[in-house]
N, C-alpha and C positions, 0 to 999 in steps of 0.2 A: 426228719431230714427237714434241713434250714433251706426252704426254697425263697429265691428272689422272687418269685411270683408266687402272690396268694393262693392257697387253695380257693376250691369253690365254694361260694358261702351258701348261707342256708335258701337264699332267695334264688340265687342262679339253680340250685338242686331241686328248689319247689317247681321253677319253671319247668324244668325238663321231666320231672316225673308227670306235672299237671300235661303236658302236652304229650307224652306217652301214653297217658292213662284215655287222652280224648282220643287218641290214634287207635289204640288197641282195645279199649274198653275193659282194662285191667291195669293191675300194677305191675310194673316191671322192675325187677330189681337190678339196682345201678350196683357199680362196682367203681370205687375209686382208685386208683393207683398213679403213679408216676411215670412220665414217658420222657426220653433225651431226644429233643428234637434241633436241627440246624432251624434257628428264628431268622440269619441273616443267609440266603443263598451264595453270597459272596466271601464267606468265610467259613472253616471248616468247625468251629466252636460249637460245642452241643450245649443247650441248655436244659435244664430239670423243669418240665411241666406238668402241672397238675392235671391228670386225665379223667375221664368219668366214662366207664364201658358199661355197654350192656348188650345182650343177645335177644334176638327171637328168629330161632331157629328156621333156616340156616344162617341168616345177618348176622353179622355184629358190626356194631356201631362204637365209632369213638369220638367223644370233643376234647381236643386238646385248649387248656388256658394257658395261652401265650402272652398274657401282660394284663393288667386292667381293663376290663371290657374288651378284651380282645380273645377271639377264639379260631379253632380250626378244626375241621370234622372230615370225618371220612367213614364209609361202610364198605366191609370188605366181607366176601364168602369163605375165602381162603388165600392162602399168601401169594398167590397168582392172579387175583381178583380182586384187586382193591380199586375203590372210585371215591371220588370228592365230586363236589356239587360244582366245580368250575369258578368259585368265589374262592380266593386265597385266603383271606382272614377276616371275619366278622367283627363288629363292634357291638352287636345286641344278642345275648343268647336265645333268646326267643326265636328271632330271626334265623341262627345259626340251626338249632334242632327241627325246626319247622321245616326250611330247607333241604336237610338232612334226610330226611324222611319222606318229602317229597319226592326228593332226586332215587330214592331206592324204589321207592313207589313207581315211579316213572320207569324203572331201569325193569323192575320186575316184569310191568306189563308189557314193555318191549321184547323182553325176553320170552314172554309167554306167547307173543303173537308170533315170533320168527320159529318157534318150536313146532 
């Protein structure tokens, strides 16, 4: 597929893998994909964006590359439980993945406290 947005490069993937290994103390398998996203909420146009996906049961994580050094992210449990970080777009992949993992951990802690 010929994307206008370049795929994740080896440095970006290394940062993601290293951050995940620090968090989980093991290697986490990454899956590469493409996703159609609406980059501009004011227009209905969809753009193919390189995507990194991984799962640490029961949670799924995705990072979308929306441009050079531009990333969006979310984690989800199922199609009805999808969460973001409160930040629309990141310009630093390390900050993106670290914040995503922190938000998911905070969400899990709050969920466990209320059950």
